[in-house]
Each structure stands twice: as C-alpha cells, then as structure tokens.
C-alpha positions as CSV (number, residue, x, y, z in Angstrom):
1,X,11.8,6.1,6.5
2,X,13.0,5.1,3.0
3,X,13.2,1.6,1.7
4,X,17.1,1.7,2.1
5,X,16.7,2.8,5.7
6,X,14.2,0.0,6.4
7,X,16.6,-2.5,4.8
8,X,19.5,-1.1,6.9
9,X,17.4,-1.3,10.2
10,X,16.4,-4.9,9.4
11,X,20.0,-5.9,8.6
12,X,21.3,-4.5,11.8
13,X,18.6,-6.2,13.9
14,X,18.8,-9.6,12.2
15,X,22.5,-9.8,11.3
16,X,21.7,-10.7,7.7
17,X,23.5,-8.9,4.8
18,X,21.7,-6.0,3.2
19,X,21.4,-7.7,-0.2
20,X,19.4,-10.5,1.2
21,X,17.1,-8.2,3.1
22,X,16.6,-6.0,0.0
23,X,15.6,-9.1,-2.0
24,X,13.1,-10.1,0.7
25,X,11.6,-6.6,0.9
26,X,11.4,-6.3,-2.8
27,X,9.8,-9.7,-3.1
28,X,7.2,-9.0,-0.4
29,X,6.3,-5.7,-2.0
30,X,5.9,-7.3,-5.5
31,X,3.8,-10.1,-4.0
32,X,1.6,-7.6,-2.2
33,X,1.1,-5.5,-5.4
34,X,0.4,-8.6,-7.5
35,X,-2.2,-10.0,-5.1
36,X,-4.0,-6.6,-4.6
37,X,-4.0,-6.1,-8.4
38,X,-5.7,-9.5,-8.8
39,X,-8.5,-8.3,-6.5
40,X,-7.5,-10.3,-3.4
41,X,-6.7,-8.7,0.0
42,X,-3.4,-9.2,1.9
43,X,-3.8,-9.5,5.7
44,X,-0.8,-9.0,7.9
45,X,-1.8,-9.8,11.5
46,X,-0.8,-7.0,13.9
47,X,0.0,-4.6,11.0
48,X,-3.0,-4.2,8.8
49,X,-4.5,-5.2,5.4
50,X,-4.0,-4.1,1.8
51,X,-7.0,-4.3,-0.4
52,X,-8.6,-2.8,-3.6
53,X,-11.4,-0.2,-3.2
54,X,-13.7,0.9,-6.0
55,X,-14.5,4.5,-6.5
56,X,-17.8,5.1,-8.0
57,X,-18.4,7.2,-11.1
58,X,-18.9,10.9,-10.4
59,X,-19.2,14.2,-12.1
60,X,-16.4,16.7,-11.7
61,X,-15.8,20.1,-12.9
62,X,-13.0,21.6,-15.1
63,X,-13.2,25.2,-13.7
64,X,-10.7,26.6,-16.3
65,X,-13.0,25.5,-19.3
66,X,-16.2,25.7,-17.2
67,X,-17.4,22.3,-18.1
68,X,-18.5,19.1,-16.4
69,X,-16.7,15.9,-17.0
70,X,-17.5,12.3,-15.9
71,X,-14.9,10.5,-13.9
72,X,-15.5,6.8,-14.5
73,X,-15.6,4.2,-11.9
74,X,-12.1,3.1,-11.0
75,X,-10.1,0.9,-8.5
76,X,-7.6,2.2,-6.1
77,X,-5.3,0.4,-3.6
78,X,-6.1,0.9,0.0
79,X,-4.4,0.2,3.4
80,X,-6.4,-0.3,6.6
81,X,-4.2,-0.5,9.8
82,X,-4.9,-3.1,12.4
83,X,-6.4,-2.2,15.9
84,X,-3.0,-3.1,17.4
85,X,-1.3,-0.6,15.0
86,X,-3.8,2.1,15.7
87,X,-3.2,1.6,19.5
88,X,0.5,2.3,19.1
89,X,-0.3,5.7,17.5
90,X,-2.6,6.9,20.4
C-alpha cells in the first residue's frame, strides 16, 4: 500500500477530503521522524513503537580490496509491532 492508497482508503472511510487526510498523514509522519531523531520513542497503542537503536562499532571486510574497515557506531530507526498487531498476523 502506498501513501496515496492509504490516504484514499482513509478518505473513503471517514468522508473527509483527500487533501485534509494527506496533510494529517504527512504531519503525523513528520512528527514521528522528528521525535525519533531526537532520541525519544513514539508509542502507538495497538500498533507499535518507533524508536532509535544503536548499532555497535564493528569490523567489516571489503572483499574486492581484501582489506578490513571499521564501521563506526551509528543509530538506526526501528519499529517494534505491538502484541495486538502480531496476533493479527498469526
């Protein structure tokens, strides 16, 4: 499902116009990204949580040059689905 399809489905279900729904979806996504980038987690009951995880420094190999490189510690965004969400998938 694309963002446009999501907006269309919400518009049909709620009766609001697509422009309003698109603004709400865009605003929600921006706020989630901003909050996670600041190091805070976003919890959506019944859906899941968005948070930042830290990947530790590691040694990797560049097989074409046959050399080792160090990948520094870095942060990545992560999503953990709620138990209710996981139950739906079973």
